C-alpha positions in Angstrom: -22.5 -8.2 -2.5 -19.5 -8.6 -0.4 -20.6 -10.1 3.1 -18.7 -8.6 5.9 -17.4 -11.2 8.4 -18.3 -14.0 6.1 -16.6 -13.5 2.7 -12.8 -13.5 2.1 -11.5 -9.9 1.8 -8.6 -9.2 -0.9 -6.7 -6.2 -1.8 -8.7 -5.7 -4.9 -12.0 -6.3 -3.2 -11.1 -3.6 -0.4 -10.2 -1.1 -3.2 -13.4 -1.9 -5.0 -15.4 -1.4 -1.8 -13.7 1.9 -1.0 -14.2 3.1 -4.5 -17.9 2.3 -4.6 -17.3 -0.5 -7.4 -18.4 -3.3 -5.0 -21.3 -3.2 -2.7 -20.7 -4.6 0.8 -22.9 -5.0 3.8 -24.0 -7.3 6.8 -26.0 -10.6 6.4 -28.2 -12.2 9.0 -25.5 -14.7 9.6 -22.9 -12.0 10.6 -25.5 -10.1 12.6 -26.3 -13.2 14.6 -22.7 -13.8 15.5 -22.2 -10.0 16.4 -25.3 -10.1 18.6 -24.2 -13.5 20.3 -20.9 -12.1 21.1 -22.4 -9.0 22.6 -24.4 -10.9 25.0 -21.4 -12.6 26.3 -19.7 -9.3 26.9 -22.8 -8.1 28.8 -22.5 -10.9 31.1 -19.0 -10.4 31.8 -19.4 -6.8 32.3 -21.7 -7.6 35.3 -19.5 -10.1 36.7 -17.3 -9.9 39.7 -14.6 -11.7 38.0 -12.0 -9.5 36.3 -12.1 -9.5 32.5 -9.5 -7.3 30.9 -10.7 -4.3 29.2 -14.4 -5.3 29.8 -14.6 -4.4 33.6 -11.0 -3.3 34.2 -8.7 -0.6 33.3 -6.1 -0.8 30.4 -2.3 -1.3 30.1 -0.6 -0.8 33.4 -4.0 -0.4 35.0 -5.3 -3.7 34.1 -5.6 -4.9 37.7 -8.0 -2.1 38.5 -11.6 -3.3 38.3 -14.2 -0.8 37.2 -17.8 -0.9 38.3 -20.7 -1.2 35.7 -21.7 2.5 36.3 -18.2 3.6 35.1 -17.8 1.2 32.1 -19.2 3.8 29.5 -17.0 6.6 30.7 -13.9 4.3 30.7 -14.5 3.3 27.0 -15.0 6.8 26.0 -12.0 8.0 28.0 -9.9 5.4 26.0 -10.7 6.9 22.6 -10.4 10.6 23.9 -6.9 10.0 25.7 -5.4 7.9 22.9 -6.3 10.4 20.1 -2.8 12.1 20.2 -1.6 11.7 16.8 0.4 14.4 15.0 1.4 15.3 11.4 -0.3 15.7 8.1 -3.7 13.6 7.5 -3.6 10.5 5.8 -5.4 10.3 2.5 -9.1 10.1 2.5 -9.1 6.6 0.8 -6.7 5.3 3.5 -9.2 6.4 6.1 -11.9 4.5 4.3 -9.9 1.4 3.9 -9.1 1.5 7.7 -12.9 1.4 8.5 -13.6 -1.3 5.8 -10.9 -3.5 7.3 -12.2 -2.8 10.9 -15.9 -3.8 9.9 -14.5 -7.0 8.5 -12.9 -7.9 11.8 -15.7 -6.8 14.0 -18.4 -8.6 12.0 -16.6 -12.1 12.7 -18.2 -12.0 16.1 -15.3 -12.1 18.5 -14.9 -8.4 19.6 -18.1 -8.0 21.5 -19.3 -4.6 20.1 -23.0 -3.9 19.5 -24.5 -4.1 16.1 -25.3 -0.4 16.0 -21.7 0.6 16.4 -20.8 -1.4 13.3 -23.9 0.0 11.5 -22.7 3.3 12.2 -19.3 2.7 10.8 -21.0 1.3 7.7 -23.0 4.5 7.4 -19.8 6.4 7.4 -18.4 4.3 4.7 -21.4 4.3 2.5 -21.8 8.0 2.8 -18.1 9.1 2.3 -18.0 10.5 5.8 -14.2 10.0 6.2 -12.6 10.9 9.5 -9.4 12.9 9.7 -6.5 10.8 10.8 -3.0 12.2 11.4 -0.1 10.1 10.0 2.0 9.8 13.0 1.8 8.5 16.5 1.4 4.7 16.1 4.0 2.4 17.3 2.2 -0.7 15.9 1.3 -2.5 19.1 -1.3 -2.5 21.0 -2.3 -2.1 17.4 -2.5 1.3 15.8 -4.0 3.0 18.9 -3.6 6.7 18.2 -4.8 6.6 14.4 -7.8 4.2 15.3 -8.8 6.7 18.0 -8.9 9.5 15.7 -10.7 7.3 13.2 -13.5 6.5 15.6 -13.7 9.9 17.6 -16.6 10.8 15.2 -18.7 8.0 16.6 -18.7 10.1 19.9 -19.3 13.5 18.2 -15.7 14.3 18.6 -12.9 14.6 16.0 -13.4 15.7 12.4 -14.6 14.8 9.1 -13.3 15.5 5.5 -16.1 17.2 3.6 -14.7 17.7 0.1 -11.4 19.5 0.7 -12.5 21.1 4.0 -12.2 19.6 7.6 -15.5 19.9 9.4 -16.0 19.1 13.2 -17.8 15.8 13.6 -20.6 17.3 15.7 -21.7 19.5 12.8 -21.6 16.7 10.3 -23.4 14.2 12.6 -26.2 16.9 13.1 -26.5 17.5 9.3 -27.2 13.8 8.8 -29.7 13.6 11.7 -27.4 11.4 13.7 -26.7 11.4 17.5 -23.3 10.7 19.1 -23.1 7.1 20.1 -22.3 6.3 23.9 -19.7 3.6 24.0 -20.3 0.5 26.3 -18.2 -2.2 27.7 -15.5 -3.5 25.6 -16.3 -1.1 22.6 -13.4 1.3 23.0 -11.0 -1.6 22.9 -12.6 -3.2 20.1 -12.3 0.0 18.0 -8.8 1.0 18.7 -6.9 -2.3 19.1 -6.1 -3.6 15.8 -3.6 -3.2 13.0 -6.0 -1.3 10.6 -3.6 1.6 10.0 -0.7 -0.6 9.0 -3.0 -2.8 7.0 -4.5 0.1 5.1 -1.1 1.3 4.1 -0.2 -2.4 3.3 -3.4 -2.7 1.0 -2.7 0.6 -0.8 1.0 -0.2 -1.3 0.3 -3.7 -2.6 -2.5 -2.4 -5.1 -0.1 0.2 -6.3 3.0 -2.0 -6.6 1.1 -4.7 -8.5 1.0 -2.3 -11.4 4.4 -0.9 -10.9 5.8 -4.3 -11.3 4.1 -4.8 -14.5 5.3 -1.2 -15.5 8.8 -2.1 -14.6 8.8 -4.9 -17.2 7.3 -2.5 -19.8 10.0 0.1 -19.0 12.7 -2.5 -19.2 11.4 -3.8 -22.5 11.4 -0.3 -24.0 14.9 0.5 -22.9 16.1 -2.9 -24.2 14.4 -2.2 -27.6 16.1 1.2 -27.5 19.5 -0.4 -26.8 18.8 -3.2 -29.2 19.7 -5.6 -26.6 19.3 -9.4 -26.6 16.1 -11.3 -25.6 17.9 -14.5 -25.1 18.2 -14.0 -21.3 14.5 -14.4 -21.1 14.2 -17.8 -22.6 11.9 -20.2 -20.9 14.4 -22.9 -20.8 16.9 -20.8 -18.9 14.5 -20.0 -16.0 13.1 -23.5 -15.7 16.4 -24.6 -14.2 16.0 -21.9 -11.5 12.5 -21.8 -11.0 11.7 -18.7 -8.7 8.0 -17.8 -9.3 8.7 -14.3 -9.8 11.6 -14.8 -12.1 9.6 -17.2 -14.3 6.8 -14.6 -14.5 9.0 -11.9 -15.5 10.8 -13.9 -18.1 7.3 -14.9 -19.5 6.2 -11.1 -19.6 9.4 -10.0 -21.3 8.9 -12.6 -24.0 5.3 -11.3 -24.5 6.4 -7.6 -24.5 9.1 -8.3 -27.1 7.2 -10.7 -29.2 7.7 -10.3 -33.1 10.0 -7.4 -32.6 11.6 -6.5 -36.0 14.0 -4.2 -34.1 15.5 -6.9 -32.0 15.3 -9.6 -34.8 17.4 -7.4 -37.1 20.7 -7.5 -35.1 20.2 -11.0 -33.7 23.4 -12.1 -35.3 25.5 -9.0 -34.5 29.0 -9.2 -32.7 27.6 -8.3 -29.2 27.9 -11.2 -26.7 25.9 -9.9 -23.8 24.1 -6.9 -22.3 24.8 -5.1 -18.9 23.0 -6.6 -16.0 20.3 -4.0 -15.9 18.8 -5.6 -19.0 20.1 -9.0 -18.9 19.0 -9.6 -15.3 15.6 -8.2 -15.6 13.9 -11.5 -14.7 16.2 -12.1 -11.7 15.8 -8.6 -10.2 12.3 -7.8 -11.1 11.4 -11.3 -10.3 12.9 -11.0 -6.8 10.7 -7.9 -6.2 7.7 -9.9 -7.3 8.5 -12.6 -4.9 8.6 -10.1 -2.0 5.1 -8.7 -3.2 3.7 -12.3 -3.3 4.8 -12.8 0.2 3.4 -9.5 1.6 0.2 -10.1 -0.4 -0.2 -13.5 1.2 0.2 -12.0 4.8 -2.0 -9.0 4.2 -4.9 -11.3 3.1 -4.6 -13.3 6.3 -4.6 -10.0 8.3 -7.5 -8.6 6.3 -9.6 -11.6 7.3 -8.4 -11.8 11.0 -9.5 -10.5 14.3 -6.8 -8.2 15.8 -8.3 -6.5 18.8 -8.0 -7.5 22.4 -9.3 -9.4 24.3 -10.9 -11.9 22.1 -14.1 -13.1 23.5 -14.6 -16.9 23.2 -17.5 -17.9 25.4 -19.7 -16.6 28.1 -17.0 -16.9 30.6 -13.8 -16.7 28.6 -12.2 -13.5 27.0 -8.4 -14.1 26.3 -6.0 -11.3 26.5 -3.4 -12.1 23.8 -1.4 -10.3 21.3 -3.3 -10.5 18.0 -3.0 -6.6 17.8 0.9 -6.8 17.4 2.0 -5.6 14.1 5.1 -7.5 13.6 3.7 -10.0 11.0 3.2 -7.1 8.6 5.9 -4.9 9.6 8.9 -7.1 8.8 7.3 -8.0 5.6 6.7 -4.4 4.7 10.3 -3.5 5.3 11.3 -6.4 3.1 8.8 -5.3 0.3 10.3 -1.6 0.7 13.7 -3.0 -0.3 12.2 -4.8 -3.2 10.4 -1.7 -4.5 13.5 0.4 -4.2 15.5 -2.2 -6.2 13.0 -1.7 -9.1 13.9 2.0 -9.0 17.8 1.3 -8.7 17.8 -1.0 -11.8 15.6 1.5 -13.8 18.1 4.3 -13.1 21.0 2.2 -14.4 19.0 1.6 -17.7 18.6 5.3 -17.9 22.2 5.9 -17.7 22.9 3.1 -20.1 20.8 4.7 -22.8 22.7 8.0 -22.4 26.2 6.5 -23.1 26.1 6.8 -26.8 26.5 3.1 -27.5 25.3 0.9 -30.5 23.9 3.4 -32.6 22.3 5.7 -30.0 23.9 9.3 -29.7 25.2 10.4 -26.5 22.7 11.9 -24.3 20.0 10.7 -26.6 20.5 13.9 -28.7 21.7 14.2 -32.3 23.0 17.6 -31.6 25.1 17.3 -28.4 27.4 20.1 -27.4 25.0 22.9 -28.0 22.3 20.7 -26.4 22.3 18.7 -23.2 19.5 16.3 -24.5 18.5 14.0 -21.7 21.6 14.4 -19.4 19.9 16.0 -16.4 16.7 13.9 -15.8 19.0 11.0 -14.9 20.2 13.3 -12.1 16.5 13.2 -10.8 16.4 9.4 -11.0 19.8 9.1 -9.1 18.4 11.4 -6.3 15.2 9.6 -6.1 17.1 6.2 -5.9 19.2 7.5 -3.1 16.3 9.0 -1.3 14.6 5.4 -1.6 17.8 3.8 0.0 17.6 6.1 2.9 13.9 5.1 3.2 14.9 1.4 3.5 16.0 1.5 7.1 13.7 -1.3 8.8 11.6 0.3 11.6 10.6 -3.3 12.5 14.2 -3.6 13.7 13.6 -1.1 16.4 11.6 -1.0 19.4 10.8 1.5 22.2 9.0 0.5 25.3 5.6 2.1 26.2 2.8 1.9 28.7 5.1 1.8 31.8 6.8 -1.4 30.4 3.5 -3.4 29.9 3.9 -2.8 26.1 7.7 -3.6 26.2 8.1 -4.6 22.6 6.4 -2.8 19.6 6.5 -3.3 15.9 6.8 0.4 14.5 4.8 -1.3 11.5 3.0 2.1 11.0 6.1 3.7 10.0 7.1 0.8 7.8 3.6 1.0 5.9 4.1 4.8 5.5 7.7 4.5 4.2 6.6 1.6 1.8 4.2 4.0 0.2 6.7 6.8 -0.1 9.1 4.6 -2.0 6.6 3.5 -4.3 5.7 7.2 -5.0 9.3 7.7 -5.9 9.3 4.7 -8.2 6.3 6.2 -10.1 8.6 9.2 -10.9 11.7 7.0 -11.8 9.7 4.8 -14.3 7.9 7.9 -15.9 11.7 9.2 -16.7 12.8 5.8 -17.9 9.9 5.5 -20.2 10.6 9.0 -21.6 14.2 8.0 -22.3 13.0 4.6 -23.9 10.7 6.5 -26.3 13.6 8.8 -27.4 15.8 5.9 -27.8 13.3 4.2 -30.1 13.3 7.3 -32.4 16.8 6.4 -33.4 15.9 2.9 -34.4 13.4 4.0 -36.8 12.2 2.6 -39.2 12.5 -0.6 -37.4 9.2 -1.7 -35.8 9.0 -3.0 -32.2 6.3 -5.4 -30.7 2.6 -4.3 -30.9 2.4 -3.6 -27.4 5.5 -1.5 -27.3 4.3 0.5 -30.2 1.1 1.3 -28.5 3.0 2.4 -25.4 5.2 4.5 -27.6 2.4 6.1 -29.2 0.7 6.8 -25.7 4.0 8.8 -24.8 4.1 10.6 -28.0 0.3 11.6 -27.8 1.7 14.2 -25.2 5.5 14.2 -25.1 7.1 15.0 -28.4 10.7 13.8 -29.5 13.4 15.9 -28.1 15.1 17.8 -31.0 16.6 20.8 -29.3 16.9 21.6 -25.6 13.5 22.6 -24.1 11.9 22.8 -20.5 11.4 19.1 -19.7 9.6 19.7 -16.4 6.1 19.6 -18.2 7.1 16.4 -20.1 8.3 14.7 -16.8 5.0 15.6 -15.0 2.9 14.3 -18.0 4.8 11.1 -17.9 4.3 10.9 -14.1 0.6 11.4 -14.7 0.5 8.5 -17.3 2.0 6.2 -14.6 -0.3 7.4 -11.8 -3.5 7.1 -14.1 -2.4 3.7 -15.3 -2.4 5.0 -18.9 0.2 2.4 -20.1 -0.6 -1.1 -21.6 1.1 -3.6 -19.4 -0.5 -6.8 -20.3 
């Protein structure tokens, strides 16, 4: 069992918990930390000394002290007034990941919320009671205020849950489960909605998806290389040992594995061609650079997953520090960098698609033996070109911008929520680009028969041919493309 607040959370563990593949819960050690911190907050709430967010107002009202009698209303008002998000709801799994990450932060015993609050969030997670959260409205500092407010409104009996495909008022769902709305007490509203869990959930989702797409990029590149009958020499270990970027070395190693014992490549090793275009020759350098960006973002995300990002942070019976752990900049900048890295995977894949259409080195133009009457695979490359350009437009870095809020109290914000959403949009487009490149690669291999490729590439070729036939004469390709996209989304391809 994963122990919240004690064990180290990772991308894979988060996804496993969200999908019910890994049990998670609170241990006595975490419970003791939560209860001890709560006791400190209750002392501060009764004090005449001002403690931000515990017995004072918020933001520009931080100098206004609140009486103990008004504390509960203050915390509930915080959630109600900050739940102002707009746009389409985020995916259900993202809502669940947000709750998992919030429990991991609260269970470390620096936030001062009651144990029953964490236990109610755990009940939501374990019973797939997933709040409806709009995708727009967070500026990424004081944390993801609007989306986290929507996420936790159901604790108060407000807001909505997903039940299947339906959106149901939280009051009805709580009643069905025999649950009463929770009345928030000192510090709890802030503990719930201060934090980077919206940014973090999008980061986790994107990292999980991109890890597979990085591997699939190598498979698609290898299949295109086989179809083009290019050279595997640029992937030799000696070449990359003298420029030892971690990602480059990894990709070169993978390309050697994917092309191992290929008769198709060995059969023309002494041909007159000297070198291949960059989209094939520089796969380790380009794919590797994207891997390096993934490594960086993954490292930062793991730190964030195991951090406390609300405010103030309770350190002792008399000390609650109002800092800036909620600021999303550490993830926002890296998300923007990783968005560029993901976009480049699609950019080079589109170039390989175009390369296979040019009719060089034994391949027919447009990958059809009967051109003229037939357009072959000319038009799907228009789609990859459009997706590549859309991705380029999504690469503008939101973290380079900041708009002041809260009467200037929050005068620099990260916009990391937008960075996270765009990162995942780009990855969605990459899935479609790789689907088309793999379809092109399989068609190109048809013209290299009876040459055999490596075992792993043969298996991937057969996966494609199980549902997508060789193109002989023009036909509607829409269904083939969607089948290929489904292969990518369901991780049908063998990448290792």
